[in-house]
Structures are given as C-alpha cells and as structure tokens.
C-alpha positions, 0 to 999 in steps of 0.5 A, spaced: 499 500 500 502 507 498 502 512 503 495 515 506 495 520 511 490 524 515 488 530 518 483 529 524 481 536 526 475 536 532 470 541 530 470 545 536 472 552 534 475 554 529 482 551 526 487 555 530 494 556 528 497 551 532 492 546 528 493 549 522 501 548 522 499 540 524 495 539 518 501 542 513 506 538 515 501 532 514 499 535 507 506 536 505 508 530 508 503 526 504 504 530 498 512 529 498 511 522 498 506 522 492 500 519 497 493 520 499 491 525 504 484 524 507 480 529 511 476 526 518 472 530 522 473 528 529 465 530 531 464 525 536 463 529 543 458 532 540 457 537 547 463 540 545 462 540 538 460 548 535 454 549 530 458 552 523 465 550 525 466 544 521 464 548 515 470 554 517 475 548 518 474 546 511 473 553 508 480 555 512 484 548 509 481 550 502 483 558 503 491 555 505 490 550 498 490 544 504 486 539 498 484 533 501 483 526 497 475 523 497 470 525 501 470 527 509 468 522 514 465 524 520 466 520 526 458 520 528 456 517 522 461 511 525 458 509 532 456 502 529 463 500 527 466 502 534 460 499 537 463 492 533 470 493 536 468 494 543 464 488 542 469 484 539 473 486 545 468 484 550 468 477 547 476 477 548 475 479 555 479 485 553 475 489 557 471 490 562 465 494 565 468 500 571 462 503 576 467 509 579 465 515 579 469 521 576 470 524 583 472 516 585 477 516 579 481 523 581 480 521 589 484 513 587 488 516 581 496 514 583 500 519 579 494 520 574 493 513 573 487 509 574 488 504 580 484 498 577 478 499 582 473 494 578 478 490 574 477 484 578 469 486 578 463 491 579 462 492 587 456 490 589 450 495 588 455 498 582 453 498 575 457 499 569 458 506 567 464 506 563 468 500 559 475 500 560 481 496 556 485 491 560 492 493 560 497 489 559 504 490 563 510 491 559 514 496 555 511 499 548 516 502 544 517 505 537 521 509 532 517 516 531 520 519 525 522 526 528 522 525 536 526 519 535 525 512 539 519 512 544 517 507 550 512 507 555 509 502 560 502 504 559 500 500 564 504 504 570 503 511 565 495 511 565 493 504 567 486 501 564 484 507 560 476 508 558 473 506 551 466 508 552 464 513 557 460 514 562 455 519 558 455 514 552 460 517 547 466 513 545 473 515 547 478 518 542 482 513 543 478 508 541 475 511 535 481 514 532 485 506 532 478 503 529 477 509 524 485 509 522 485 502 520 478 502 517 481 507 512 487 504 511 491 510 514 499 508 514 502 515 516 499 519 522 503 526 522 501 530 528 503 535 534 508 532 539 502 534 545 499 527 542 506 523 542 504 520 550 498 518 547 500 514 541 502 507 546 495 506 548 493 507 541 498 501 539 496 497 545 489 497 543 491 496 535 495 490 538 488 488 542 484 489 535 489 485 531 490 491 526 496 494 524 500 500 526 501 506 522 508 510 522 508 516 526 511 523 526 510 527 531 512 534 529 513 541 535 507 545 537 506 552 536 507 556 542 505 563 545 510 568 547 508 565 554 511 558 551 503 555 552 501 551 546 496 554 541 489 552 543 482 553 544 484 553 552 489 558 551 485 562 547 488 561 540 485 565 535 482 562 528 487 561 523 481 564 518 482 571 521 
C-alpha cells in the first residue's frame, strides 16, 4: 500500500494556527511521498462541538491550499463501527465495566494512573458507567520519525484507560484506532502534544488485531508565554 495520511480536527471552534501547522506538516508529508491525504472530522464529543465550526475548518484548509482526497469522513456517523470493536474486545476479555465516578477516579488515581478499582469486577450495588481496556504490563516502544525512539509502560503511565465514557460517548483512543485502520492510514503526522497517547493507541491496535501506522510528531506552536496554541489558551482562528 502507498502512503496514506490524514488530518483529523475536532469542530469545537475555528482552526487555530497551531492546528494549521499540524495540518500543513501532514499535508506536505503526504504530497512529498506522492500519497493521499484524508480529512476526518472528530465530532463524536457532540456537547463540545460548535455549530458551523466544521464548515469554517474546511474553508480555512481550502484557503490555505490544503486540499484533501476523497470525501470528508465524520466520526459521528461511525458509531456502529466503534460498537462492533468494543463488542469484539468484550468477547476477548480485553475490557471490563467500571462503576467509578469521576470523583472516585480522581481521588484514587496514583500520579494520574487509574488504580484498577473495578478490574476484578464491579463492587456490590454498582452498575457499569464506563468500559476500560485491560492494559497488560510491558514496555511499548516505537520509532518516531522526528522525535526518535519512544518507550512507555502504559500500565504504569495511565493504567486501564476508558474506551466508552459514562455519558455513552466513545473515547478518542478507540475511535481514532478504529478509523485509522478502516481508512488504511499508513502515516500519522500530528502535534507532539499527542506523543504520549501514541503507546495507548498501539496497545489498542494490538488488542484489535490491526496494523500500526508510522508516526511523526511535529513540535507544537506556542505563544509568547511558551504555552501551546490551543482553544484553552484562547488561540485565534487561523481564518481571521
């Protein structure tokens, strides 16, 4: 298979400069390789999506000459695929239901790591609120095309992570792995702020029996205070 990259923004606001840098890096890498560049809207988290933001993102990309191949894919239309993936993981015993509240998780977390409270089964009187991947011990490693060799013990770094949230929305980690495999993505180029989540996605790829793309994490754009340009730091839209 030839090169196939993708850009997957969330329509939670206009495309700011930091995201545009990541989009340009991904597009340039794809075009330099003579490959395809796909566009996917990560609009699963509907409460955070802003009306009109997706159209604004598309206009900004077009205005910058970042043209994509094929139709735009929308995660909100792929829920059945995520359900099928979760069902497969349930059958294989790779996931388990979690009855912990957000407060309980925060209070019991050990340096950001879920302590596995529900790993052995739901406590008496509890019902499933979320579903978590049963992470196995061991080091996950990969060679990033810019950042070099990366290693992480996912079990120690974050523990068993959520695949289906308590509000019924599928988590980013599951959706991105399922969609990258479905679209045949060979190369993922994105911001270095997502570098630490890559091992989680690789663990999930192994659990689902799908391939792992090549990864390239570019440095993130920052403001004068050294903060990553993002909606949280009130970065302005790149469109004006």
